[in-house]
All heavy atoms as a GROMACS GRO file, in nm:
protein
  609
    1MET      N    1  16.387  -1.487  38.800
    1MET     CA    2  16.248  -1.530  38.802
    1MET      C    3  16.181  -1.487  38.671
    1MET      O    4  16.205  -1.379  38.620
    1MET     CB    5  16.176  -1.471  38.923
    1MET     CG    6  16.033  -1.520  38.936
    1MET     SD    7  15.948  -1.462  39.083
    1MET     CE    8  16.017  -1.575  39.202
    2ASN      N    9  16.097  -1.570  38.619
    2ASN     CA   10  16.026  -1.544  38.495
    2ASN      C   11  15.921  -1.436  38.519
    2ASN      O   12  15.830  -1.452  38.599
    2ASN     CB   13  15.960  -1.674  38.448
    2ASN     CG   14  15.897  -1.660  38.313
    2ASN    OD1   15  15.855  -1.553  38.272
    2ASN    ND2   16  15.889  -1.771  38.243
    3GLN      N   17  15.932  -1.326  38.445
    3GLN     CA   18  15.839  -1.214  38.461
    3GLN      C   19  15.700  -1.246  38.407
    3GLN      O   20  15.604  -1.178  38.438
    3GLN     CB   21  15.896  -1.090  38.391
    3GLN     CG   22  16.028  -1.045  38.447
    3GLN     CD   23  16.012  -0.948  38.561
    3GLN    OE1   24  15.914  -0.877  38.568
    3GLN    NE2   25  16.109  -0.944  38.649
    4ALA      N   26  15.689  -1.350  38.322
    4ALA     CA   27  15.560  -1.387  38.265
    4ALA      C   28  15.474  -1.469  38.362
    4ALA      O   29  15.359  -1.494  38.336
    4ALA     CB   30  15.579  -1.464  38.135
    5ILE      N   31  15.532  -1.512  38.474
    5ILE     CA   32  15.459  -1.590  38.574
    5ILE      C   33  15.451  -1.507  38.701
    5ILE      O   34  15.552  -1.470  38.758
    5ILE     CB   35  15.528  -1.725  38.602
    5ILE    CG1   36  15.536  -1.808  38.474
    5ILE    CG2   37  15.451  -1.800  38.711
    5ILE    CD1   38  15.616  -1.936  38.488
    6LEU      N   39  15.330  -1.477  38.742
    6LEU     CA   40  15.306  -1.398  38.863
    6LEU      C   41  15.231  -1.484  38.964
    6LEU      O   42  15.134  -1.552  38.928
    6LEU     CB   43  15.224  -1.274  38.831
    6LEU     CG   44  15.284  -1.180  38.727
    6LEU    CD1   45  15.183  -1.071  38.691
    6LEU    CD2   46  15.412  -1.119  38.778
    7PHE      N   47  15.274  -1.479  39.089
    7PHE     CA   48  15.209  -1.557  39.194
    7PHE      C   49  15.117  -1.469  39.276
    7PHE      O   50  15.153  -1.357  39.312
    7PHE     CB   51  15.314  -1.624  39.284
    7PHE     CG   52  15.391  -1.730  39.210
    7PHE    CD1   53  15.513  -1.701  39.152
    7PHE    CD2   54  15.338  -1.856  39.195
    7PHE    CE1   55  15.582  -1.798  39.082
    7PHE    CE2   56  15.406  -1.955  39.124
    7PHE     CZ   57  15.529  -1.924  39.068
    8ASN      N   58  14.998  -1.520  39.301
    8ASN     CA   59  14.898  -1.448  39.379
    8ASN      C   60  14.915  -1.480  39.527
    8ASN      O   61  14.971  -1.583  39.563
    8ASN     CB   62  14.757  -1.488  39.332
    8ASN     CG   63  14.739  -1.459  39.185
    8ASN    OD1   64  14.768  -1.350  39.138
    8ASN    ND2   65  14.692  -1.557  39.111
    9ASP      N   66  14.865  -1.393  39.613
    9ASP     CA   67  14.870  -1.414  39.758
    9ASP      C   68  14.740  -1.478  39.806
    9ASP      O   69  14.668  -1.421  39.887
    9ASP     CB   70  14.895  -1.282  39.831
    9ASP     CG   71  15.033  -1.227  39.805
    9ASP    OD1   72  15.126  -1.308  39.789
    9ASP    OD2   73  15.048  -1.104  39.802
   10ASP      N   74  14.711  -1.594  39.756
   10ASP     CA   75  14.582  -1.658  39.785
   10ASP      C   76  14.599  -1.801  39.837
   10ASP      O   77  14.528  -1.891  39.797
   10ASP     CB   78  14.494  -1.658  39.660
   10ASP     CG   79  14.556  -1.735  39.544
   10ASP    OD1   80  14.674  -1.773  39.551
   10ASP    OD2   81  14.485  -1.759  39.445
   11ILE      N   82  14.690  -1.819  39.929
   11ILE     CA   83  14.714  -1.952  39.984
   11ILE      C   84  14.592  -2.000  40.061
   11ILE      O   85  14.529  -1.924  40.134
   11ILE     CB   86  14.841  -1.954  40.073
   11ILE    CG1   87  14.875  -2.095  40.120
   11ILE    CG2   88  14.828  -1.860  40.190
   11ILE    CD1   89  14.929  -2.183  40.014
   12SER      N   90  14.557  -2.126  40.040
   12SER     CA   91  14.445  -2.184  40.114
   12SER      C   92  14.480  -2.329  40.150
   12SER      O   93  14.571  -2.389  40.093
   12SER     CB   94  14.316  -2.177  40.032
   12SER     OG   95  14.327  -2.257  39.916
   13TYR      N   96  14.405  -2.382  40.245
   13TYR     CA   97  14.425  -2.518  40.293
   13TYR      C   98  14.290  -2.586  40.302
   13TYR      O   99  14.195  -2.530  40.356
   13TYR     CB  100  14.491  -2.516  40.431
   13TYR     CG  101  14.507  -2.652  40.495
   13TYR    CD1  102  14.620  -2.728  40.472
   13TYR    CD2  103  14.408  -2.704  40.577
   13TYR    CE1  104  14.636  -2.853  40.530
   13TYR    CE2  105  14.422  -2.829  40.635
   13TYR     CZ  106  14.535  -2.903  40.611
   13TYR     OH  107  14.550  -3.026  40.668
   14GLN      N  108  14.284  -2.706  40.247
   14GLN     CA  109  14.160  -2.782  40.256
   14GLN      C  110  14.193  -2.931  40.247
   14GLN      O  111  14.258  -2.974  40.151
   14GLN     CB  112  14.064  -2.742  40.144
   14GLN     CG  113  13.926  -2.796  40.158
   14GLN     CD  114  13.832  -2.736  40.055
   14GLN    OE1  115  13.870  -2.718  39.940
   14GLN    NE2  116  13.712  -2.707  40.097
   15GLN      N  117  14.154  -3.006  40.345
   15GLN     CA  118  14.167  -3.152  40.348
   15GLN      C  119  14.307  -3.199  40.309
   15GLN      O  120  14.325  -3.282  40.220
   15GLN     CB  121  14.063  -3.215  40.256
   15GLN     CG  122  13.922  -3.186  40.300
   15GLN     CD  123  13.819  -3.242  40.204
   15GLN    OE1  124  13.851  -3.292  40.097
   15GLN    NE2  125  13.694  -3.233  40.242
   16GLY      N  126  14.409  -3.146  40.377
   16GLY     CA  127  14.546  -3.191  40.356
   16GLY      C  128  14.611  -3.141  40.230
   16GLY      O  129  14.710  -3.197  40.183
   17GLU      N  130  14.559  -3.033  40.174
   17GLU     CA  131  14.614  -2.980  40.051
   17GLU      C  132  14.627  -2.828  40.059
   17GLU      O  133  14.529  -2.758  40.082
   17GLU     CB  134  14.523  -3.018  39.934
   17GLU     CG  135  14.589  -3.017  39.802
   17GLU     CD  136  14.500  -3.079  39.696
   17GLU    OE1  137  14.408  -3.011  39.649
   17GLU    OE2  138  14.522  -3.197  39.663
   18LEU      N  139  14.749  -2.780  40.044
   18LEU     CA  140  14.774  -2.636  40.034
   18LEU      C  141  14.763  -2.599  39.887
   18LEU      O  142  14.815  -2.670  39.801
   18LEU     CB  143  14.916  -2.602  40.080
   18LEU     CG  144  14.942  -2.596  40.229
   18LEU    CD1  145  15.092  -2.594  40.255
   18LEU    CD2  146  14.877  -2.472  40.287
   19THR      N  147  14.698  -2.489  39.858
   19THR     CA  148  14.688  -2.444  39.719
   19THR      C  149  14.714  -2.294  39.711
   19THR      O  150  14.684  -2.219  39.803
   19THR     CB  151  14.550  -2.474  39.657
   19THR    OG1  152  14.450  -2.407  39.730
   19THR    CG2  153  14.522  -2.622  39.653
   20PHE      N  154  14.771  -2.255  39.599
   20PHE     CA  155  14.786  -2.114  39.565
   20PHE      C  156  14.780  -2.106  39.413
   20PHE      O  157  14.783  -2.208  39.345
   20PHE     CB  158  14.916  -2.054  39.621
   20PHE     CG  159  15.043  -2.118  39.573
   20PHE    CD1  160  15.116  -2.062  39.468
   20PHE    CD2  161  15.092  -2.233  39.633
   20PHE    CE1  162  15.233  -2.120  39.425
   20PHE    CE2  163  15.211  -2.291  39.590
   20PHE     CZ  164  15.282  -2.235  39.486
   21THR      N  165  14.767  -1.986  39.360
   21THR     CA  166  14.754  -1.973  39.215
   21THR      C  167  14.864  -1.886  39.157
   21THR      O  168  14.925  -1.804  39.226
   21THR     CB  169  14.617  -1.913  39.175
   21THR    OG1  170  14.603  -1.786  39.236
   21THR    CG2  171  14.503  -2.004  39.216
   22ALA      N  172  14.885  -1.908  39.029
   22ALA     CA  173  14.981  -1.830  38.952
   22ALA      C  174  14.913  -1.786  38.823
   22ALA      O  175  14.821  -1.853  38.775
   22ALA     CB  176  15.103  -1.914  38.919
   23MET      N  177  14.957  -1.674  38.771
   23MET     CA  178  14.910  -1.626  38.641
   23MET      C  179  15.025  -1.644  38.543
   23MET      O  180  15.135  -1.595  38.567
   23MET     CB  181  14.872  -1.479  38.647
   23MET     CG  182  14.747  -1.450  38.728
   23MET     SD  183  14.596  -1.510  38.650
   23MET     CE  184  14.591  -1.412  38.503
   24ALA      N  185  14.998  -1.714  38.433
   24ALA     CA  186  15.098  -1.734  38.329
   24ALA      C  187  15.031  -1.714  38.194
   24ALA      O  188  14.934  -1.785  38.163
   24ALA     CB  189  15.160  -1.872  38.339
   25CYS      N  190  15.079  -1.618  38.120
   25CYS     CA  191  15.024  -1.589  37.987
   25CYS      C  192  14.872  -1.568  37.993
   25CYS      O  193  14.798  -1.617  37.908
   25CYS     CB  194  15.060  -1.699  37.889
   25CYS     SG  195  15.237  -1.722  37.870
   26GLY      N  196  14.826  -1.501  38.097
   26GLY     CA  197  14.685  -1.471  38.112
   26GLY      C  198  14.600  -1.585  38.165
   26GLY      O  199  14.479  -1.573  38.177
   27GLN      N  200  14.662  -1.697  38.196
   27GLN     CA  201  14.589  -1.814  38.245
   27GLN      C  202  14.612  -1.831  38.395
   27GLN      O  203  14.725  -1.822  38.443
   27GLN     CB  204  14.637  -1.939  38.171
   27GLN     CG  205  14.565  -2.065  38.210
   27GLN     CD  206  14.615  -2.185  38.130
   27GLN    OE1  207  14.717  -2.180  38.063
   27GLN    NE2  208  14.543  -2.294  38.141
   28LEU      N  209  14.506  -1.858  38.470
   28LEU     CA  210  14.515  -1.885  38.613
   28LEU      C  211  14.548  -2.032  38.633
   28LEU      O  212  14.475  -2.119  38.585
   28LEU     CB  213  14.383  -1.850  38.683
   28LEU     CG  214  14.384  -1.855  38.835
   28LEU    CD1  215  14.476  -1.746  38.890
   28LEU    CD2  216  14.243  -1.836  38.888
   29ILE      N  217  14.657  -2.060  38.702
   29ILE     CA  218  14.703  -2.198  38.722
   29ILE      C  219  14.704  -2.228  38.871
   29ILE      O  220  14.764  -2.155  38.950
   29ILE     CB  221  14.844  -2.218  38.663
   29ILE    CG1  222  14.842  -2.189  38.514
   29ILE    CG2  223  14.894  -2.360  38.691
   29ILE    CD1  224  14.978  -2.178  38.451
   30ARG      N  225  14.639  -2.336  38.908
   30ARG     CA  226  14.634  -2.379  39.048
   30ARG      C  227  14.757  -2.463  39.078
   30ARG      O  228  14.790  -2.556  39.004
   30ARG     CB  229  14.507  -2.460  39.071
   30ARG     CG  230  14.483  -2.498  39.214
   30ARG     CD  231  14.342  -2.557  39.230
   30ARG     NE  232  14.325  -2.604  39.364
   30ARG     CZ  233  14.309  -2.732  39.397
   30ARG    NH1  234  14.305  -2.825  39.303
   30ARG    NH2  235  14.294  -2.768  39.522
   31CYS      N  236  14.824  -2.430  39.187
   31CYS     CA  237  14.942  -2.502  39.232
   31CYS      C  238  14.905  -2.570  39.364
   31CYS      O  239  14.853  -2.504  39.453
   31CYS     CB  240  15.059  -2.405  39.255
   31CYS     SG  241  15.096  -2.300  39.113
   32LYS      N  242  14.933  -2.699  39.376
   32LYS     CA  243  14.891  -2.768  39.497
   32LYS      C  244  15.004  -2.847  39.560
   32LYS      O  245  15.093  -2.898  39.491
   32LYS     CB  246  14.771  -2.858  39.471
   32LYS     CG  247  14.795  -2.972  39.378
   32LYS     CD  248  14.667  -3.053  39.361
   32LYS     CE  249  14.696  -3.180  39.283
   32LYS     NZ  250  14.581  -3.267  39.279
   33ILE      N  251  14.999  -2.854  39.693
   33ILE     CA  252  15.097  -2.924  39.773
   33ILE      C  253  15.021  -3.014  39.869
   33ILE      O  254  14.941  -2.966  39.949
   33ILE     CB  255  15.183  -2.826  39.856
   33ILE    CG1  256  15.244  -2.718  39.767
   33ILE    CG2  257  15.288  -2.900  39.936
   33ILE    CD1  258  15.284  -2.593  39.843
   34THR      N  259  15.042  -3.143  39.862
   34THR     CA  260  14.978  -3.237  39.954
   34THR      C  261  15.062  -3.246  40.081
   34THR      O  262  15.184  -3.259  40.074
   34THR     CB  263  14.963  -3.375  39.888
   34THR    OG1  264  14.887  -3.360  39.768
   34THR    CG2  265  14.894  -3.474  39.981
   35THR      N  266  14.995  -3.238  40.195
   35THR     CA  267  15.065  -3.241  40.323
   35THR      C  268  14.982  -3.312  40.428
   35THR      O  269  14.859  -3.320  40.416
   35THR     CB  270  15.098  -3.098  40.372
   35THR    OG1  271  15.164  -3.105  40.497
   35THR    CG2  272  14.974  -3.013  40.386
   36GLU      N  273  15.049  -3.362  40.529
   36GLU     CA  274  14.979  -3.423  40.642
   36GLU      C  275  14.974  -3.328  40.761
   36GLU      O  276  14.923  -3.364  40.867
   36GLU     CB  277  15.048  -3.554  40.681
   36GLU     CG  278  15.034  -3.660  40.573
   36GLU     CD  279  15.092  -3.794  40.613
   36GLU    OE1  280  15.115  -3.817  40.733
   36GLU    OE2  281  15.112  -3.877  40.523
   37LEU      N  282  15.023  -3.206  40.743
   37LEU     CA  283  15.019  -3.105  40.850
   37LEU      C  284  14.878  -3.054  40.869
   37LEU      O  285  14.798  -3.053  40.774
   37LEU     CB  286  15.112  -2.988  40.815
   37LEU     CG  287  15.260  -3.021  40.795
   37LEU    CD1  288  15.335  -2.897  40.748
   37LEU    CD2  289  15.320  -3.075  40.923
   38ASP      N  290  14.848  -3.006  40.990
   38ASP     CA  291  14.718  -2.943  41.012
   38ASP      C  292  14.722  -2.800  40.956
   38ASP      O  293  14.826  -2.753  40.910
   38ASP     CB  294  14.679  -2.945  41.160
   38ASP     CG  295  14.772  -2.864  41.249
   38ASP    OD1  296  14.847  -2.779  41.198
   38ASP    OD2  297  14.769  -2.885  41.371
   39LEU      N  298  14.610  -2.733  40.960
   39LEU     CA  299  14.597  -2.600  40.899
   39LEU      C  300  14.704  -2.504  40.946
   39LEU      O  301  14.777  -2.445  40.866
   39LEU     CB  302  14.458  -2.543  40.928
   39LEU     CG  303  14.437  -2.396  40.892
   39LEU    CD1  304  14.448  -2.375  40.743
   39LEU    CD2  305  14.303  -2.347  40.944
   40GLU      N  306  14.715  -2.487  41.075
   40GLU     CA  307  14.809  -2.388  41.131
   40GLU      C  308  14.953  -2.420  41.093
   40GLU      O  309  15.029  -2.334  41.049
   40GLU     CB  310  14.794  -2.382  41.283
   40GLU     CG  311  14.873  -2.271  41.347
   40GLU     CD  312  14.847  -2.263  41.496
   40GLU    OE1  313  14.730  -2.277  41.539
   40GLU    OE2  314  14.945  -2.242  41.570
   41ALA      N  315  14.992  -2.546  41.109
   41ALA     CA  316  15.129  -2.587  41.076
   41ALA      C  317  15.156  -2.578  40.926
   41ALA      O  318  15.264  -2.538  40.884
   41ALA     CB  319  15.154  -2.730  41.126
   42ALA      N  320  15.057  -2.612  40.845
   42ALA     CA  321  15.073  -2.606  40.699
   42ALA      C  322  15.093  -2.463  40.651
   42ALA      O  323  15.179  -2.436  40.568
   42ALA     CB  324  14.953  -2.669  40.630
   43LEU      N  325  15.014  -2.370  40.705
   43LEU     CA  326  15.028  -2.230  40.665
   43LEU      C  327  15.162  -2.172  40.712
   43LEU      O  328  15.226  -2.096  40.638
   43LEU     CB  329  14.912  -2.147  40.718
   43LEU     CG  330  14.775  -2.181  40.657
   43LEU    CD1  331  14.666  -2.100  40.725
   43LEU    CD2  332  14.774  -2.160  40.507
   44ALA      N  333  15.206  -2.210  40.831
   44ALA     CA  334  15.336  -2.164  40.881
   44ALA      C  335  15.449  -2.221  40.794
   44ALA      O  336  15.545  -2.151  40.760
   44ALA     CB  337  15.355  -2.205  41.026
   45HIS      N  338  15.437  -2.348  40.758
   45HIS     CA  339  15.536  -2.412  40.672
   45HIS      C  340  15.543  -2.341  40.537
   45HIS      O  341  15.652  -2.312  40.486
   45HIS     CB  342  15.501  -2.560  40.653
   45HIS     CG  343  15.585  -2.628  40.551
   45HIS    ND1  344  15.711  -2.675  40.578
   45HIS    CD2  345  15.562  -2.654  40.420
   45HIS    CE1  346  15.762  -2.728  40.467
   45HIS    NE2  347  15.672  -2.717  40.371
   46PHE      N  348  15.428  -2.312  40.479
   46PHE     CA  349  15.426  -2.245  40.349
   46PHE      C  350  15.491  -2.107  40.360
   46PHE      O  351  15.569  -2.068  40.273
   46PHE     CB  352  15.285  -2.233  40.294
   46PHE     CG  353  15.283  -2.167  40.158
   46PHE    CD1  354  15.311  -2.241  40.044
   46PHE    CD2  355  15.256  -2.031  40.146
   46PHE    CE1  356  15.312  -2.179  39.919
   46PHE    CE2  357  15.258  -1.970  40.022
   46PHE     CZ  358  15.285  -2.044  39.909
   47ALA      N  359  15.459  -2.033  40.464
   47ALA     CA  360  15.516  -1.899  40.481
   47ALA      C  361  15.669  -1.907  40.488
   47ALA      O  362  15.739  -1.822  40.433
   47ALA     CB  363  15.461  -1.834  40.607
   48GLN      N  364  15.720  -2.010  40.553
   48GLN     CA  365  15.864  -2.027  40.567
   48GLN      C  366  15.930  -2.067  40.436
   48GLN      O  367  16.046  -2.032  40.411
   48GLN     CB  368  15.893  -2.131  40.675
   48GLN     CG  369  16.039  -2.148  40.705
   48GLN     CD  370  16.063  -2.247  40.819
   48GLN    OE1  371  15.974  -2.322  40.857
   48GLN    NE2  372  16.183  -2.247  40.871
   49HIS      N  373  15.860  -2.139  40.350
   49HIS     CA  374  15.918  -2.193  40.226
   49HIS      C  375  15.853  -2.138  40.100
   49HIS      O  376  15.869  -2.197  39.992
   49HIS     CB  377  15.906  -2.346  40.227
   49HIS     CG  378  15.977  -2.411  40.340
   49HIS    ND1  379  16.113  -2.429  40.342
   49HIS    CD2  380  15.931  -2.460  40.458
   49HIS    CE1  381  16.148  -2.488  40.455
   49HIS    NE2  382  16.038  -2.507  40.528
   50GLN      N  383  15.782  -2.028  40.111
   50GLN     CA  384  15.706  -1.975  39.997
   50GLN      C  385  15.793  -1.955  39.873
   50GLN      O  386  15.754  -1.995  39.763
   50GLN     CB  387  15.638  -1.844  40.036
   50GLN     CG  388  15.552  -1.788  39.924
   50GLN     CD  389  15.470  -1.668  39.968
   50GLN    OE1  390  15.468  -1.631  40.085
   50GLN    NE2  391  15.402  -1.607  39.874
   51PHE      N  392  15.908  -1.892  39.888
   51PHE     CA  393  15.994  -1.867  39.773
   51PHE      C  394  16.033  -1.998  39.704
   51PHE      O  395  16.029  -2.008  39.580
   51PHE     CB  396  16.119  -1.790  39.815
   51PHE     CG  397  16.211  -1.759  39.700
   51PHE    CD1  398  16.182  -1.658  39.610
   51PHE    CD2  399  16.328  -1.833  39.681
   51PHE    CE1  400  16.266  -1.631  39.503
   51PHE    CE2  401  16.412  -1.807  39.575
   51PHE     CZ  402  16.381  -1.706  39.486
   52ASP      N  403  16.068  -2.100  39.782
   52ASP     CA  404  16.107  -2.229  39.725
   52ASP      C  405  15.990  -2.294  39.650
   52ASP      O  406  16.009  -2.352  39.543
   52ASP     CB  407  16.157  -2.323  39.833
   52ASP     CG  408  16.283  -2.270  39.900
   52ASP    OD1  409  16.371  -2.216  39.830
   52ASP    OD2  410  16.293  -2.281  40.024
   53TYR      N  411  15.870  -2.284  39.707
   53TYR     CA  412  15.753  -2.339  39.639
   53TYR      C  413  15.723  -2.263  39.510
   53TYR      O  414  15.688  -2.323  39.408
   53TYR     CB  415  15.630  -2.339  39.731
   53TYR     CG  416  15.631  -2.452  39.829
   53TYR    CD1  417  15.629  -2.429  39.966
   53TYR    CD2  418  15.632  -2.585  39.786
   53TYR    CE1  419  15.630  -2.533  40.058
   53TYR    CE2  420  15.633  -2.691  39.877
   53TYR     CZ  421  15.632  -2.664  40.012
   53TYR     OH  422  15.633  -2.769  40.102
   54GLU      N  423  15.739  -2.133  39.512
   54GLU     CA  424  15.715  -2.054  39.390
   54GLU      C  425  15.818  -2.089  39.282
   54GLU      O  426  15.783  -2.097  39.164
   54GLU     CB  427  15.715  -1.905  39.422
   54GLU     CG  428  15.592  -1.864  39.500
   54GLU     CD  429  15.591  -1.717  39.539
   54GLU    OE1  430  15.691  -1.645  39.516
   54GLU    OE2  431  15.488  -1.673  39.596
   55MET      N  432  15.942  -2.111  39.321
   55MET     CA  433  16.045  -2.150  39.223
   55MET      C  434  16.012  -2.287  39.165
   55MET      O  435  16.026  -2.310  39.044
   55MET     CB  436  16.183  -2.152  39.290
   55MET     CG  437  16.233  -2.015  39.330
   55MET     SD  438  16.256  -1.903  39.192
   55MET     CE  439  16.398  -1.979  39.114
   56GLN      N  440  15.967  -2.379  39.250
   56GLN     CA  441  15.929  -2.513  39.204
   56GLN      C  442  15.811  -2.504  39.107
   56GLN      O  443  15.810  -2.567  39.001
   56GLN     CB  444  15.894  -2.600  39.325
   56GLN     CG  445  15.873  -2.744  39.294
   56GLN     CD  446  15.835  -2.826  39.416
   56GLN    OE1  447  15.771  -2.928  39.401
   56GLN    NE2  448  15.873  -2.785  39.536
   57ALA      N  449  15.711  -2.424  39.144
   57ALA     CA  450  15.594  -2.408  39.059
   57ALA      C  451  15.631  -2.343  38.926
   57ALA      O  452  15.582  -2.384  38.819
   57ALA     CB  453  15.488  -2.324  39.131
   58GLU      N  454  15.718  -2.243  38.931
   58GLU     CA  455  15.762  -2.175  38.808
   58GLU      C  456  15.824  -2.276  38.711
   58GLU      O  457  15.794  -2.276  38.592
   58GLU     CB  458  15.862  -2.066  38.844
   58GLU     CG  459  15.914  -1.990  38.724
   58GLU     CD  460  16.010  -1.881  38.763
   58GLU    OE1  461  15.989  -1.815  38.867
   58GLU    OE2  462  16.108  -1.862  38.689
   59GLN      N  463  15.910  -2.362  38.763
   59GLN     CA  464  15.976  -2.461  38.677
   59GLN      C  465  15.874  -2.558  38.617
   59GLN      O  466  15.881  -2.590  38.498
   59GLN     CB  467  16.081  -2.538  38.755
   59GLN     CG  468  16.166  -2.629  38.668
   59GLN     CD  469  16.243  -2.551  38.562
   59GLN    OE1  470  16.315  -2.458  38.596
   59GLN    NE2  471  16.228  -2.589  38.438
   60LEU      N  472  15.779  -2.603  38.698
   60LEU     CA  473  15.676  -2.695  38.647
   60LEU      C  474  15.589  -2.629  38.541
   60LEU      O  475  15.554  -2.691  38.440
   60LEU     CB  476  15.590  -2.746  38.763
   60LEU     CG  477  15.659  -2.842  38.860
   60LEU    CD1  478  15.574  -2.862  38.984
   60LEU    CD2  479  15.690  -2.974  38.792
   61ILE      N  480  15.556  -2.502  38.561
   61ILE     CA  481  15.475  -2.430  38.463
   61ILE      C  482  15.554  -2.412  38.334
   61ILE      O  483  15.501  -2.435  38.224
   61ILE     CB  484  15.428  -2.294  38.521
   61ILE    CG1  485  15.328  -2.318  38.634
   61ILE    CG2  486  15.367  -2.207  38.412
   61ILE    CD1  487  15.298  -2.195  38.718
   62GLU      N  488  15.681  -2.373  38.344
   62GLU     CA  489  15.764  -2.357  38.225
   62GLU      C  490  15.779  -2.489  38.150
   62GLU      O  491  15.784  -2.491  38.027
   62GLU     CB  492  15.902  -2.303  38.263
   62GLU     CG  493  15.899  -2.157  38.304
   62GLU     CD  494  16.033  -2.106  38.352
   62GLU    OE1  495  16.129  -2.186  38.366
   62GLU    OE2  496  16.042  -1.984  38.376
   63ASP      N  497  15.786  -2.600  38.224
   63ASP     CA  498  15.799  -2.733  38.163
   63ASP      C  499  15.664  -2.787  38.116
   63ASP      O  500  15.659  -2.898  38.061
   63ASP     CB  501  15.860  -2.832  38.262
   63ASP     CG  502  16.004  -2.800  38.296
   63ASP    OD1  503  16.068  -2.720  38.224
   63ASP    OD2  504  16.054  -2.855  38.397
   64GLU      N  505  15.557  -2.711  38.141
   64GLU     CA  506  15.420  -2.752  38.107
   64GLU      C  507  15.386  -2.888  38.169
   64GLU      O  508  15.323  -2.973  38.106
   64GLU     CB  509  15.399  -2.752  37.956
   64GLU     CG  510  15.415  -2.614  37.896
   64GLU     CD  511  15.389  -2.609  37.747
   64GLU    OE1  512  15.336  -2.706  37.689
   64GLU    OE2  513  15.421  -2.504  37.687
   65ALA      N  514  15.427  -2.907  38.295
   65ALA     CA  515  15.404  -3.032  38.368
   65ALA      C  516  15.270  -3.025  38.442
   65ALA      O  517  15.264  -3.036  38.563
   65ALA     CB  518  15.519  -3.057  38.465
   66PHE      N  519  15.163  -3.010  38.367
   66PHE     CA  520  15.029  -2.999  38.424
   66PHE      C  521  14.966  -3.137  38.436
   66PHE      O  522  14.988  -3.224  38.352
   66PHE     CB  523  14.940  -2.911  38.335
   66PHE     CG  524  14.996  -2.774  38.311
   66PHE    CD1  525  15.050  -2.739  38.189
   66PHE    CD2  526  14.995  -2.679  38.412
   66PHE    CE1  527  15.101  -2.613  38.167
   66PHE    CE2  528  15.046  -2.551  38.392
   66PHE     CZ  529  15.100  -2.518  38.269
   67ASN      N  530  14.883  -3.154  38.539
   67ASN     CA  531  14.807  -3.279  38.549
   67ASN      C  532  14.683  -3.268  38.461
   67ASN      O  533  14.663  -3.167  38.394
   67ASN     CB  534  14.773  -3.312  38.696
   67ASN     CG  535  14.683  -3.209  38.761
   67ASN    OD1  536  14.614  -3.131  38.694
   67ASN    ND2  537  14.681  -3.208  38.893
   68GLU      N  538  14.599  -3.370  38.464
   68GLU     CA  539  14.480  -3.372  38.378
   68GLU      C  540  14.382  -3.259  38.408
   68GLU      O  541  14.301  -3.222  38.323
   68GLU     CB  542  14.409  -3.508  38.386
   68GLU     CG  543  14.363  -3.548  38.524
   68GLU     CD  544  14.472  -3.606  38.613
   68GLU    OE1  545  14.582  -3.638  38.566
   68GLU    OE2  546  14.446  -3.617  38.735
   69ALA      N  547  14.390  -3.200  38.528
   69ALA     CA  548  14.302  -3.089  38.565
   69ALA      C  549  14.365  -2.953  38.532
   69ALA      O  550  14.308  -2.849  38.564
   69ALA     CB  551  14.268  -3.096  38.713
   70GLY      N  552  14.484  -2.953  38.472
   70GLY     CA  553  14.550  -2.829  38.438
   70GLY      C  554  14.624  -2.764  38.555
   70GLY      O  555  14.658  -2.647  38.550
   71GLU      N  556  14.651  -2.842  38.660
   71GLU     CA  557  14.718  -2.792  38.780
   71GLU      C  558  14.862  -2.843  38.780
   71GLU      O  559  14.897  -2.934  38.706
   71GLU     CB  560  14.651  -2.847  38.905
   71GLU     CG  561  14.503  -2.824  38.913
   71GLU     CD  562  14.435  -2.909  39.019
   71GLU    OE1  563  14.481  -3.022  39.045
   71GLU    OE2  564  14.336  -2.861  39.074
   72VAL      N  565  14.944  -2.782  38.867
   72VAL     CA  566  15.078  -2.835  38.890
   72VAL      C  567  15.082  -2.887  39.034
   72VAL      O  568  15.031  -2.823  39.125
   72VAL     CB  569  15.190  -2.733  38.864
   72VAL    CG1  570  15.202  -2.704  38.716
   72VAL    CG2  571  15.172  -2.605  38.942
   73SER      N  572  15.139  -3.004  39.052
   73SER     CA  573  15.153  -3.065  39.184
   73SER      C  574  15.297  -3.051  39.229
   73SER      O  575  15.388  -3.098  39.160
   73SER     CB  576  15.115  -3.213  39.178
   73SER     OG  577  14.979  -3.226  39.144
   74LEU      N  578  15.316  -2.987  39.342
   74LEU     CA  579  15.449  -2.960  39.394
   74LEU      C  580  15.487  -3.065  39.498
   74LEU      O  581  15.401  -3.118  39.568
   74LEU     CB  582  15.454  -2.822  39.459
   74LEU     CG  583  15.457  -2.702  39.363
   74LEU    CD1  584  15.330  -2.689  39.285
   74LEU    CD2  585  15.485  -2.577  39.439
   75ALA      N  586  15.617  -3.090  39.508
   75ALA     CA  587  15.668  -3.181  39.610
   75ALA      C  588  15.675  -3.107  39.742
   75ALA      O  589  15.712  -2.990  39.747
   75ALA     CB  590  15.808  -3.230  39.570
   76PHE      N  591  15.636  -3.173  39.850
   76PHE     CA  592  15.643  -3.115  39.983
   76PHE      C  593  15.788  -3.100  40.023
   76PHE      O  594  15.868  -3.192  40.009
   76PHE     CB  595  15.568  -3.203  40.084
   76PHE     CG  596  15.562  -3.145  40.222
   76PHE    CD1  597  15.468  -3.049  40.252
   76PHE    CD2  598  15.650  -3.187  40.319
   76PHE    CE1  599  15.462  -2.995  40.378
   76PHE    CE2  600  15.644  -3.133  40.447
   76PHE     CZ  601  15.550  -3.037  40.476
   77LEU      N  602  15.825  -2.982  40.072
   77LEU     CA  603  15.964  -2.955  40.112
   77LEU      C  604  15.983  -2.979  40.260
   77LEU      O  605  15.900  -2.954  40.339
   77LEU     CB  606  16.000  -2.811  40.079
   77LEU     CG  607  15.990  -2.773  39.933
   77LEU    CD1  608  16.017  -2.624  39.915
   77LEU    CD2  609  16.088  -2.853  39.849
   0.00000   0.00000   0.00000
């Protein structure tokens, strides 16, 4: 795992979107996952797959695959 990218424990859910943040080179980066799950199911799903989502986000950040808002969009697992 890249030591320059740190993931925060700030998972949130709003209108079908799970979000969490990462710190990379002093910059706060929003990572988002679009889902059709409800709040409870989405949070349980994230808890079960957190490591996989963090690995996916790390790769996107390293590849500088940011959208126009400076976020990374992850594929739902």
